[in-house]
C-alpha positions in Angstrom: 25.4 11.2 17.4 22.5 8.9 17.3 23.4 5.3 18.3 21.5 2.4 16.6 21.5 -1.3 17.1 19.8 -4.6 16.4 19.0 -6.7 19.4 18.5 -10.5 19.0 16.3 -11.8 21.7 15.4 -15.2 23.0 12.3 -15.7 25.2 10.9 -18.6 27.2 8.4 -20.8 25.5 4.9 -19.2 25.8 6.3 -15.8 26.7 7.2 -14.4 23.3 3.9 -12.7 22.6 3.9 -10.9 26.0 7.5 -9.8 25.5 6.6 -8.5 22.0 3.8 -6.3 23.4 6.0 -5.0 26.2 8.9 -4.2 23.9 6.7 -2.2 21.5 6.0 0.2 24.4 9.7 1.0 25.1 10.9 4.4 24.1 13.7 4.0 21.6 12.4 0.7 20.0 11.9 1.6 16.3 10.8 -1.8 15.1 10.4 -5.3 16.5 9.8 -8.5 14.5 8.8 -12.0 15.4 11.2 -14.3 13.5 12.1 -18.0 13.0 15.4 -19.5 13.8 17.6 -19.4 16.9 16.1 -16.1 18.1 12.5 -15.2 18.7 12.5 -11.5 18.2 14.7 -9.0 16.4 14.6 -5.4 17.6 15.9 -2.2 16.0 16.6 0.4 18.7 17.9 4.0 18.7 19.2 6.2 21.5 21.1 9.5 21.9 24.3 7.6 22.7 25.7 4.2 23.4 25.3 4.6 27.2 21.6 5.2 26.9 21.3 2.4 24.3 22.9 0.0 26.8 20.5 1.1 29.5 17.5 0.4 27.3 18.7 -3.1 26.7 19.9 -3.8 30.3 17.3 -2.1 32.4 14.1 -2.3 30.2 14.4 -5.1 27.6 16.2 -7.7 29.8 13.9 -6.9 32.7 10.8 -8.2 30.8 9.6 -11.5 32.3 10.4 -14.3 30.0 13.3 -12.7 28.2 16.2 -15.2 28.6 19.0 -13.8 26.4 19.8 -10.8 24.3 22.6 -10.1 21.9 23.2 -6.4 20.9 24.7 -5.7 17.5 25.6 -2.0 17.3 25.3 -0.5 13.8 28.5 1.1 12.8 27.7 2.4 9.4 
């Protein structure tokens, strides 16, 4: 079953635009929005299962220079 999640992302000052461009290139990222508030970006991601979804976040998104924090909210419904 397809796994989906929203990822709330904080980036270092001045690094948000570069992170946004890099995130848009990641396979599995369906949408990414620049937002106001405590987070800088909100991503909608999809993967074949939770294990792959976790790898996208841990190995690709968190590896982007300037990304300081992510919170993954798995969609259950």
